[in-house]
C-alpha positions in Angstrom: -23.8 32.5 8.3 -23.3 32.8 12.1 -24.7 29.3 12.6 -22.4 27.9 9.9 -19.4 29.6 11.5 -20.4 28.2 14.9 -20.7 24.7 13.5 -17.3 25.0 11.8 -15.8 26.3 15.0 -17.2 23.3 16.8 -15.6 21.1 14.2 -12.3 22.8 14.8 -12.6 22.1 18.5 -13.3 18.4 17.8 -10.4 18.4 15.4 -8.1 19.8 18.1 -9.3 17.1 20.4 -8.5 14.4 17.9 -5.0 15.7 17.4 -4.4 15.3 21.1 -4.5 11.5 20.2 -7.4 10.8 22.6 -5.6 11.7 25.8 -7.3 12.9 29.0 -5.3 14.1 32.0 -2.1 12.7 30.4 -3.6 9.2 30.1 -4.6 7.6 26.9 -8.3 6.8 26.7 -8.9 3.1 25.9 -12.4 1.8 25.2 -13.0 -1.8 26.4 -13.8 -4.3 23.8 -17.3 -5.6 24.0 -17.9 -9.4 24.2 -19.8 -9.3 20.9 -16.8 -7.8 19.2 -14.5 -10.5 20.5 -16.8 -13.3 19.3 -17.1 -11.7 15.9 -13.3 -11.4 15.6 -12.8 -15.1 16.6 -15.5 -16.1 14.1 -13.8 -14.1 11.3 -10.4 -15.7 12.0 -11.9 -19.2 12.1 -13.7 -18.5 8.8 -10.4 -17.3 7.3 -8.6 -20.5 8.4 -11.5 -22.6 7.0 -11.2 -20.9 3.6 -7.5 -21.3 3.5 -7.8 -25.0 4.3 -10.4 -25.5 1.6 -8.2 -23.8 -1.0 -5.2 -25.9 -0.1 -7.4 -29.0 -0.2 -8.8 -28.1 -3.6 -5.2 -27.4 -4.8 -4.0 -30.8 -3.6 -7.1 -32.6 -5.1 -6.6 -30.9 -8.5 -3.0 -32.2 -8.7 -3.6 -35.7 -7.4 -6.7 -36.3 -9.6 -4.9 -35.0 -12.7 -7.2 -32.0 -13.3 -4.0 -30.1 -14.1 -1.2 -31.8 -16.1 1.5 -32.8 -13.6 4.2 -31.2 -15.6 2.5 -27.8 -15.2 1.7 -28.0 -11.5 3.1 -28.9 -8.1 1.4 -30.4 -5.0 1.1 -28.3 -1.8 3.5 -30.7 -0.1 6.3 -30.4 -2.6 5.7 -26.6 -2.9 6.1 -26.0 0.8 9.1 -28.4 1.1 10.8 -26.5 -1.8 9.9 -23.2 -0.2 11.6 -24.1 3.1 14.6 -25.5 1.2 14.9 -22.1 -0.6 15.1 -20.3 2.7 18.4 -22.2 3.3 20.1 -21.2 0.0 22.3 -18.2 -0.5 21.0 -17.7 -4.1 17.4 -17.1 -2.8 18.5 -14.4 -0.3 20.7 -12.7 -3.0 17.6 -12.5 -5.2 15.4 -11.4 -2.2 17.8 -8.6 -1.3 17.8 -7.3 -4.9 14.0 -7.4 -5.2 13.5 -5.7 -1.9 16.1 -3.0 -2.6 14.4 -2.2 -5.9 10.9 -2.2 -4.4 11.8 -0.1 -1.3 13.8 2.5 -3.3 11.2 2.8 -6.0 8.3 3.1 -3.5 10.1 5.7 -1.4 11.0 8.0 -4.3 7.7 7.5 -6.1 5.6 8.0 -3.0 7.6 11.1 -1.9 7.3 12.7 -5.3 3.6 11.8 -5.5 2.9 13.4 -2.1 4.7 16.6 -2.9 3.2 17.0 -6.4 -0.3 16.0 -5.3 -0.2 18.4 -2.3 1.1 21.3 -4.4 -1.5 20.8 -7.1 -4.3 20.3 -4.7 -3.5 23.4 -2.6 -2.6 25.8 -5.5 -5.2 25.8 -8.2 -3.2 27.9 -10.6 -0.4 25.4 -10.6 -3.0 22.6 -11.0 -4.5 24.4 -14.1 -1.0 24.5 -15.7 0.2 21.0 -15.0 -2.9 18.9 -14.7 -3.3 18.2 -18.5 0.2 16.9 -18.7 -0.1 14.7 -15.7 -3.4 13.4 -17.0 -1.8 12.5 -20.3 1.1 10.8 -18.6 -1.2 8.9 -16.2 -3.3 7.6 -19.2 -0.1 6.1 -20.7 0.2 2.4 -20.0 3.1 2.3 -17.5 4.0 -1.4 -18.2 4.5 -0.5 -21.9 7.4 1.7 -20.7 9.3 -1.1 -19.2 11.2 -2.1 -22.3 12.3 1.5 -22.9 13.5 1.8 -19.3 15.5 -1.4 -19.8 17.1 0.0 -22.9 17.8 3.4 -21.3 18.9 2.3 -17.8 20.2 -1.2 -18.5 19.2 -4.7 -17.2 20.4 -3.9 -13.7 18.4 -2.5 -10.7 18.0 1.0 -12.1 15.4 0.1 -14.8 13.2 -1.7 -12.2 13.5 1.2 -9.7 12.5 3.7 -12.4 9.5 1.5 -13.4 8.4 1.3 -9.8 8.8 5.1 -9.3 6.6 5.7 -12.4 3.8 3.5 -11.2 3.8 4.5 -7.5 4.0 8.2 -8.3 0.5 8.3 -9.9 -1.0 5.9 -7.4 -0.1 8.4 -4.6 -0.4 11.7 -6.5 -3.9 11.4 -7.8 -5.7 10.7 -4.5 -3.5 13.1 -2.6 -4.4 15.9 -5.0 -8.1 15.1 -4.8 -8.0 14.9 -1.0 -6.1 18.3 -0.8 -8.8 19.9 -2.9 -11.6 18.7 -0.6 -10.3 20.2 2.6 -13.1 22.2 4.2 -12.4 25.9 3.4 -14.5 27.0 6.4 -12.3 25.0 8.7 -9.2 26.6 7.2 -10.9 30.0 7.7 -11.6 29.3 11.4 -8.0 28.2 12.0 -6.7 31.3 10.3 -8.8 33.5 12.6 -6.9 31.9 15.5 -3.8 33.8 14.4 -2.0 30.5 13.4 1.0 30.4 11.2 0.9 28.6 7.8 3.0 25.8 9.3 0.5 25.4 12.1 -2.4 25.4 9.6 -0.6 22.7 7.7 0.0 20.6 10.8 -3.4 21.0 12.4 -5.7 21.0 9.3 -4.1 19.8 6.2 -2.1 16.8 7.5 -4.9 15.3 9.6 -7.3 15.7 6.6 -4.9 13.9 4.2 -3.5 11.1 6.4 -6.2 8.5 5.8 -6.2 9.0 2.0 -2.4 9.1 1.9 -2.0 5.9 3.8 -4.4 4.1 1.6 -2.4 5.3 -1.4 0.9 4.3 0.2 -0.2 0.8 0.9 -1.5 0.3 -2.6 1.6 1.9 -4.0 3.9 -0.5 -1.9 2.1 -3.5 -3.3 2.3 -2.2 -6.9 6.0 -1.3 -6.4 6.7 -5.0 -5.7 4.6 -6.1 -8.7 6.2 -3.7 -11.1 9.7 -4.7 -9.9 8.9 -8.4 -10.5 7.5 -7.6 -13.9 10.7 -5.7 -14.8 12.8 -8.7 -13.6 10.7 -10.9 -15.8 11.7 -8.9 -18.9 15.4 -8.6 -18.2 17.4 -8.9 -15.0 20.6 -10.3 -13.6 19.2 -11.1 -10.2 15.8 -10.9 -8.4 12.9 -13.1 -7.4 11.1 -12.3 -10.6 14.1 -13.6 -12.6 14.3 -16.7 -10.4 10.5 -17.3 -11.0 11.0 -17.0 -14.7 13.9 -19.3 -14.8 12.1 -22.0 -12.7 9.0 -21.8 -15.0 11.1 -22.1 -18.1 12.8 -25.2 -16.6 9.4 -26.7 -15.7 10.5 -26.6 -12.0 6.9 -26.0 -10.8 7.6 -26.6 -7.2 10.1 -23.8 -7.1 7.9 -21.5 -9.2 4.9 -22.1 -6.9 7.1 -21.5 -3.9 8.3 -18.2 -5.2 4.8 -17.1 -6.1 3.8 -17.8 -2.4 6.8 -15.9 -1.2 6.0 -12.9 -3.4 2.3 -12.9 -2.2 3.4 -13.1 1.4 5.8 -10.2 0.9 3.0 -8.1 -0.5 0.7 -8.9 2.5 3.5 -8.3 5.0 4.4 -4.9 3.4 0.7 -3.8 3.4 0.2 -5.1 6.9 3.2 -3.2 8.3 2.0 0.0 6.7 -1.5 -0.7 8.1 0.0 -1.0 11.7 1.7 2.4 11.3 -1.6 3.8 9.9 -3.5 2.4 12.9 -1.2 4.1 15.4 -1.2 7.4 13.6 -5.0 7.4 13.2 -5.8 6.2 16.7 -7.3 9.7 17.4 -10.2 8.7 15.0 -11.3 5.9 17.4 -11.7 8.5 20.2 -12.9 11.4 18.2 -15.6 9.3 16.4 -16.5 7.2 19.4 -16.4 4.0 17.4 -13.9 1.6 15.8 -12.1 2.5 12.6 -13.3 1.0 9.3 -9.8 0.8 7.8 -8.5 -2.7 8.0 -4.8 -3.3 8.8 -4.8 -6.2 6.4 -6.7 -5.2 3.2 -9.0 -7.7 1.7 -8.5 -6.6 -1.9 -6.3 -4.3 -3.9 -7.6 -2.0 -6.7 -6.0 -2.3 -10.0 
């Protein structure tokens, strides 16, 4: 028991060092990048460019050779020309603002609610025992099937898309937050309590650092799915939005515009996830110093779980 407490106390000391963000004597510790790491990073970037070039080449070949009927496809050249033309139109930016407003608001509200509920249920087991069956039932319900009801209840404007995004993001954030809150080392909490810390200090020094990696993974995934849910809602019924513009162009067989909008939406998802990854990288910089090695979390995720 004594050895276990000593080991946990040592972990608490390491935790405290991590929370100082890797500083020593007021200066931030920076580990030099080894030549092997630089060569590997360059090789990865070159491979990514090669894959992108191959995909664009295959796309162009499939259109020029007639593998896909020309009425249902557009060449890369016409797609990119149309995309740059869209950037100069007022209607595109009006649709863009509506979609980003719905996505941002739905993500913020859904993520905040998911964090609060997940943290509460993870830290207070009695509350979890009461509400967990109902949340499990609600999470098992197909969220996309609720979209027509939201449109009937909240109208074809922005509110129905925001509610749909909130519903989807809430469970994406709540479930992993609750699981991570339940897995906090109780011995570490006990050691911190013996240091005469207040509940707020325990929350800041133990709970938050333990949850941040899991939370940011959920936030990034939630942001992408907030955009996807908003676009889906705009497909069903909307006055403005990139999803509505995509549906209109597809119905009119304007494939160049449809492909251009698809690329814009994909780039938006990558940019949103990348920005959150940069914030995560800064907030979790203490892991680089505390673990003595590079972090495994990529700023630009290679895949998204469904």
